[in-house]
C-alpha positions as CSV (number, residue, x, y, z in Angstrom):
1,G,0.0,0.0,0.0
2,T,0.9,3.7,-0.2
3,V,0.4,6.4,2.3
4,L,0.6,10.0,1.1
5,C,0.9,12.9,3.6
6,R,0.5,16.5,2.5
7,L,2.2,18.9,4.9
8,I,0.7,22.2,6.1
9,P,2.6,25.2,4.8
10,I,6.2,25.6,6.1
11,E,5.3,28.8,7.9
12,Q,2.7,26.9,10.0
13,R,5.1,24.2,11.2
14,N,8.4,24.0,13.1
15,R,10.1,21.2,11.2
16,S,11.2,20.9,7.6
17,A,9.8,18.1,5.3
18,A,13.2,16.3,5.6
19,Q,13.0,16.4,9.4
20,I,9.4,15.0,9.3
21,V,10.5,12.3,6.9
22,D,13.3,11.3,9.2
23,A,10.9,11.1,12.2
24,I,8.4,9.0,10.3
25,R,11.2,6.7,9.0
26,G,12.4,6.1,12.5
27,K,9.0,5.2,13.8
28,V,8.2,2.9,10.8
29,E,11.5,1.1,11.0
30,A,10.8,0.3,14.7
31,I,7.9,-1.9,13.7
32,P,9.3,-5.4,13.9
33,Q,7.0,-6.9,11.2
34,I,8.4,-4.5,8.6
35,D,11.3,-5.9,6.5
36,K,12.0,-3.0,4.2
37,V,11.0,0.7,4.4
38,S,10.9,3.3,1.7
39,V,10.0,6.8,3.0
40,K,10.5,9.7,0.5
41,G,9.9,13.4,0.8
42,G,10.1,16.3,-1.5
43,S,13.3,18.1,-2.4
44,A,15.3,20.2,0.0
45,V,15.6,22.9,-2.7
46,A,11.8,23.3,-2.9
47,T,11.6,23.4,0.9
48,A,14.4,26.1,1.1
49,M,12.5,28.2,-1.5
50,G,9.5,28.7,0.7
51,G,7.7,25.4,1.1
52,N,7.4,22.0,-0.4
53,K,4.4,21.2,-2.4
54,D,5.3,17.5,-2.8
55,P,3.7,15.0,-0.4
56,I,5.6,12.6,1.8
57,E,5.1,9.1,0.5
58,I,5.4,5.9,2.6
59,I,5.3,2.7,0.5
60,V,4.4,-0.5,2.3
61,S,4.4,-3.7,0.4
62,G,4.3,-7.4,1.3
């Protein structure tokens, strides 16, 4: 399955998209039944230029 998360605008949050992706990755990797994790976020360049329009994508397969 796939989970897409669209973030609120950068000015309304206190973490970058990359920081949120890292936090999600850590929590998902801690689930013992998960063998492989793919967590992707939008580009750091887009974030630096005032916000990231790309969603965070979590892909779960099995």
